[in-house]
FILUM-996604 format. One record per residue (C-alpha): residue number from 0; residue in one letter; x, y, z. Coordinates in nm, 3 decimals, decimal comma. Layout:
REC  nr rest      xx      yy      zz
REC NUM    A       X       Y       Z
...
// end
This chain:
REC  nr rest      xx      yy      zz
REC   0    X  14,408  13,804  10,027
REC   1    X  14,553  14,052  10,274
REC   2    X  14,409  14,215  10,584
REC   3    X  14,585  14,455  10,815
REC   4    X  14,571  14,771  11,023
REC   5    X  14,721  15,105  10,928
REC   6    X  14,762  15,450  11,080
REC   7    X  14,844  15,785  10,919
REC   8    X  14,930  16,120  11,069
REC   9    X  14,804  16,436  10,897
REC  10    X  14,916  16,799  10,903
REC  11    X  14,709  17,076  10,747
REC  12    X  14,790  17,444  10,702
REC  13    X  14,460  17,570  10,556
REC  14    X  14,437  17,883  10,344
REC  15    X  14,083  18,019  10,311
REC  16    X  14,017  18,153   9,960
REC  17    X  13,655  18,256  10,006
REC  18    X  13,525  18,611  10,021
REC  19    X  13,445  18,579  10,393
REC  20    X  13,725  18,671  10,635
REC  21    X  13,788  18,339  10,815
REC  22    X  14,119  18,216  10,954
REC  23    X  14,156  17,846  11,035
REC  24    X  14,430  17,716  11,263
REC  25    X  14,707  17,477  11,157
REC  26    X  14,610  17,132  11,283
REC  27    X  14,731  16,777  11,302
REC  28    X  14,504  16,478  11,272
REC  29    X  14,514  16,102  11,262
REC  30    X  14,356  15,829  11,047
REC  31    X  14,345  15,468  11,159
REC  32    X  14,168  15,163  11,025
REC  33    X  14,177  14,833  10,841
REC  34    X  14,270  14,757  10,480
REC  35    X  14,157  14,451  10,289
REC  36    X  14,269  14,330   9,944
REC  37    X  14,155  14,029   9,746
REC  38    X  14,235  13,921   9,393
REC  39    X  14,493  13,765   9,167
REC  40    X  14,859  13,845   9,113
REC  41    X  14,779  14,095   8,836
REC  42    X  14,447  14,243   8,957
REC  43    X  14,315  14,309   9,310
REC  44    X  14,029  14,496   9,474
REC  45    X  14,113  14,715   9,774
REC  46    X  13,877  14,825  10,051
REC  47    X  13,968  15,035  10,352
REC  48    X  13,753  15,144  10,646
REC  49    X  13,907  15,420  10,857
REC  50    X  13,824  15,666  11,132
REC  51    X  13,961  16,018  11,082
REC  52    X  13,998  16,265  11,370
REC  53    X  14,059  16,626  11,264
REC  54    X  13,919  16,960  11,383
REC  55    X  14,017  17,316  11,285
REC  56    X  13,980  17,610  11,522
REC  57    X  13,829  17,925  11,373
REC  58    X  14,066  18,199  11,487
REC  59    X  13,899  18,499  11,319
REC  60    X  13,541  18,415  11,240
REC  61    X  13,407  18,640  10,968
REC  62    X  13,061  18,493  11,014
REC  63    X  12,852  18,402  11,316
REC  64    X  12,913  18,040  11,420
REC  65    X  12,747  17,828  11,685
REC  66    X  13,080  17,648  11,745
REC  67    X  13,436  17,774  11,731
REC  68    X  13,573  17,476  11,538
REC  69    X  13,524  17,298  11,206
REC  70    X  13,513  16,926  11,293
REC  71    X  13,592  16,691  11,004
REC  72    X  13,605  16,371  11,211
REC  73    X  13,419  16,060  11,101
REC  74    X  13,428  15,733  10,913
REC  75    X  13,602  15,711  10,576
REC  76    X  13,543  15,431  10,323
REC  77    X  13,783  15,382  10,034
REC  78    X  13,737  15,130   9,752
REC  79    X  13,979  15,088   9,464
REC  80    X  14,151  14,863   9,213
REC  81    X  14,517  14,759   9,220
REC  82    X  14,686  14,644   8,899
REC  83    X  15,035  14,497   8,879
REC  84    X  15,229  14,510   8,552
// end
C-alpha cells in the first residue's frame, strides 16, 4: 500500500476550432492532491483525488458571455489499474 501527495504544473495554449470567433488566452494551472495504491506486486489499484485550478481569459469573445473567463477549476477523481510485468 502507498499513500502520498503530488503536485503538477500545467501549461495550455488553446486553439479554438469552432465556427464562433473566440480567442482564449495561454494559461498556467496547478493540480495537487493525494494518490493511493493498494494491491500485490503484479497488480495494484490506483486512486487519486486532486484539486485543479485553471481559468482561461476570453480575449475576443465572439458570443455574449456573462463572465470574461472559462473556469475549469474543481475536484478531479482518477481510478485505474497498475500491472507490473
